[in-house]
N, C-alpha and C positions, 0 to 999 in steps of 0.2 A: 364058116367062121373066119374072122380077121386074124391073120398071122402077124404077131408082134414080136420084135426082137426082145429077148429077156433083159437086155441092157437099156432099153428105151425107157425114159422117164415119161410118165403120163402128161406132165405139164411142167412149166418153169415159171417161177415167180421172180419178178424183178422190181426193185433191187433186192438182192438176197442178203439177209441178216444185216440190215443197216443199223448204224448207231446215230442217234438223234438227240438234240437238246430238248429238254422239257419245253412244251409250248410250240414245238415245230409241227408242220403239216407234212403229209406224205401221200403220194399217189403211187400205188403198187399195181402191177399188172400180172395176170395169170394167162399164159399162152399155152394152149393144149397142143401136144405133139400131133403132127399129121397122121401118125399111125393110129390115132384114136378118133373114132367117129363122134366127136363131141363139139358142139357149137357154143358160142358165148352165152346164149340164152339157157344153156344146160348147166351153168355154173353158179355158185354163190360163195360168199366169204364168211369166215368166223374169226373172232379175235378172243383168244383164251376161252374157246368153247362157246362163245356167245355169237349168235348169227348177227351180222351187220345188216343194216337196213338197205333195201334195194335202191332207195333214193341216192345212195352214195356210189352206185355202180355206173359204169359207162362201157358200152361195147366199142372197142377200138378196132375191131376187125371181125371176120367170121368166127374165129376161134380164140379171141383175146378179150378178157373182161378186166376192167380196172376197178379199183376202189379208192375213194378219197377219204383220208383220215385227217382231221383238223385238231389243232391245239392239244397235242398228245400229252398225257400225264406221265409221270415217272413209271417205269416198269414195275409191275406187281411183284416180280421175282427177279433176283440178280442174274438168273440164267436167261432172261429175256422173255418178252410176251410172244405168244404163238399166234402168228397170222397164217391161216390155212385156206387153201382153195379147194372147194369140194365139187363133186359132180352132183347132179340132181338127186340121185338116190342116196346121197350122204357119203359116198366114197371119198377118200382123201387123195387128191391129185398131186398136191405139192404144198410145202410149208416153208415159212421164213420166220426167223426170230427178230423181233424189234427190240433194240437196246435203247431205252429212252431214259435219260438222266442228266446228271450234272458232272462237270469236271471236278476232280478232287480239290479240296482246299488245303492250305498249308497246315500240316500237323502242328499242334501247340502243346504247351504244358509238359514238356519233357522233364522227367525226374528219374534219377537213378540211385541205386544203393548197392553196397557191397557187403555180403554176409561174411563177416570175419576176414575180410580182405582176400577171399579166395575166389571170388567171381564178381560179376556185375549184372544187375537186372535193371532194365529201363522200361518205363511205360510212358504213354503219351495220350493225347486226345485228338480225334480226327478233324478238328476244325470247328468253327462256330456253327455251321449248318449241320455238319456230321453226315447225314444221310445223302448219298449221291444217287441212289436207286440202281447203281451199277456195281458189279464186283470191283472193289478197290483193293489193290495190293499194297501193303506197307512194308518197307525195307529199312531196317535200322543199320546205319553205317557208323564206323568209328575209326579213328587213327590217332597216333601220337601227334601232338600239335605241330612240331617243327620238322620232323624228318620221317614220319611214319607214312606207310602206304594205306590206302583205303581198305578196310575190312568190312565184311558183311556178317551180321548176326544170323544164326541159323535156327535157334530154338525159340519159336514164337508161341504166344498164348500161354506162357508159363505163369504169369501173374495177372491174367485177365485178357480180354479180347485184344487190347492194344498194348502188347508188352513183348519183350524178348529177353532171353537169358544168354549171357556170354559165360560159359563154364570155365574156361581156362584162366590161369593166373595172369594178371595184368601187371604192368610195370608200376612201381611206386615212385613217388617224387617226380612224376612226369605228368603234365597236363594232357588230357585227351580232348579231342573234338568229337562230338556226337551229334548226329542229325538223323532225321527220318524222311524218306522219300515216299510219296503216295502217288500211285498211278492207276488209271483205268482207261477205258476205251476212248475217253474224251480228253485225256491230257495227263500231265505230271505236275506235282507241286512238291516243293522241298521246304522243310521246316528251317527255322533259324538254327544256327549252330550253337550247341551248349558246350562250354568248356568246364572240365572238372578234374580234380585230383582224387584218386581212389581214397586217400587218407581223409578226405573231407566228407565222404559219403559212407563211412563204415557203420554198419549196424551189427548187432550180435544176438545171441540167444537171450531169452528172458532170464532173470536171476533164478537160481535154483535153491532148493531146500528152504522154502519160505515157511516160517513157523510163526504162529500167532498164539499168544498166551496171556493169561491174566497177570495183573500186577498185584500180587498178594490178594487182599480182600477189597482193594479199591474198586468201587462199583462203577466208576466212570472212565476207566482206562484199560487199554490193551497194549501189550508189547509186541512189536513185529521185528523179526530177525530174518536175514537171508544171506545167501552166499553169492559172491561175484560170479558172473558167467565164466566158465573155465577158459574160454578162448581169450579172455582179457590177459591171462597170464602168459600167452604165447606171443604177444606183440606189445609195443610200447604205447599202451593206452591206459587211461584212467576212466572212471565212470561216474556219472551222476545218476540219481535214482528218483523215481516218482512212486508214490503210493496212492491207490484209490481204494475206497471202502464204501460199503452200503449195508443197510440193515436187511435182514432176511426177507422181509415182506415188501421191499421196494426195488425198483429197477434204476433208481437214480444214484449215481456214484458221486462221491465227494473226493476231490483230488488234493493231495498234499504235495506241494511243489518244492518246498524248501528243505528237502531231505539232504541234498548235497551228495558227497561221495561216501558217507558212512553207510554201514550195512545193518543198521538197526534204527528203530524209531519208536516213540511212544505216542499212541493216539489218545487224546484226552477229550473231555467234554462229551463222552458217550452216554447212551441211555443205560441205566442199570437193567440187569436181567434180560439182555437183548443179544440175539445172535448177529454177528457181523461177518461179512465176506470181505476178504482183503486180497488185493493183487499188487504186484510190484513190477516195474519195468526199468530198463537201463538205457542210458544214452552214452556211448563211448566217445571220448574226445582225446585227441592226440596230445602227447606231451610236447609236440613240436609247436604248439600254440596256434592251431587252426582257428580262424575267426568264424567259421561256419557254425550254424546252429546245431548241427548234429542230427542224427536220425534215431528215433526211439525204437527200441525192440518191441516185439509183441508183449502183451501183459502175461505174467505168469498165471498158471491155473489158480482159480480162487481157493483160498484157504479160510476155513471158518473157525470162529471161537465166540464164546459168549461172555459178557460181563457178569459179575456177581449180582445177585438180586439185592435190592434195597431192603434194609432191615427195619425201615420206619413203619409204624403202625398204619394200616390202611384207614383212611378217613380222618387222619390227623390234620390239624389246621396249621398253615404256615404262619409265622409271626408277621405282624403288620407294623408299618410305620416305625416308631421309635423302638419297638420290640426287636427289630432286626439289628439296630445299633447296639442295644443292650446285649443281644446274643453274640454279636461279633466281638464286643469287648470281653465278654465272659470267656469265649473260646480262645481269644488271643492270650488272656491271662492263663488259661489252662495250658496253652501251648508253651509259653515261656516257662511256666512252672515245671512242665514235663521235661523241657530241654535242660533245665537246671539240674535235673536228676540224672538224665541219660547222656548228655553231651559234656565233654571235657574240653573247654576252649572253643573259640570260634571256628577253628579249622575243621571241626566235626559237624558244623552246621551246614548240611547240604540237602539235596532233593531226597536222598534215601532216608535221611532222618525225618524229613517232613512226611514222607510216605508212611513211615512207621507210626508217627503220631496220628495220621489220618486213620489208620487201621485201629489204633487204640481208641480214638474218639468214636468210631462207628461201633466198636464193641461196648463202649460206655453208654452210647445211646440205646443199644440193644438191651443192656442190663437194666437201665432205667425204665424202658418200655415194658419189660417183663414183670416189673414189680407191681 
């Protein structure tokens, strides 16, 4: 039997582990070691386990077999495609990884937010094409605008694939420059620089203690109350709020934008006898007058409540045409007559008084319908 050194490789593939652009062509060679009694005609090639056609082979010597690959597609896996030289019996003599892809594109759409001014998280998009077919490394860098040194973010994938978290406290009232570098085997691309002040990108926890309750017996209204996020008390920020609500059997939310900085709101025009889910969120803004739009918090957990059921008799007919005007005049007359008894001066004429009359009117309808 042939004596072979344990360190001897059965064959060598050239080029070894090349990196190529999509659409490139490649001629690779497999040369068997003199210590192995194999000839070129004893060899064949596979790519990712699939045998390549003999028509693409060429014998370049007694123990060297080449293969020609044309118009290569992007690698099926980021670790590279496996090009393998085999002996006739299927044994593996040598292998090479083909890295076929594109250079990285400039990362885009960088956005950042600071949770309660205690950290900074940024995310980005990998470019218009996105997929390079090669492992691409992204590095988020940042520095103070005028005198800082470059810093590199360390905690990646905290808010998605293309994101990084900077946990330590950052300086306030100081603009930062932030950018992302993308690199792979075919090159490097650098994003545009984004400048921001931490005070302009603050977000906070959702409002807490959200309560939804009925407004007396009013069948078309609900009252919503909540507490400001505790963190707002620790720094010089105010807040504006949004409410969204939906009926129990629907996935469509209706948003109330004009809540302002108050911590309560009344929802009107609702359906009687219906369960509603309500959520609230917060947008902190600095008292220093930042002109930025601000960043909304997450929505609070849904809170449910139901409106009172209508007391009208089922199957009743709504008034038509002139009957509506007659009904309106009659109810206005009733309202002013009721106000004359229960209000003392115009200073007492407010929404609460109107609500009390609405309750009285519904009870009056109920009494008449039961007779």
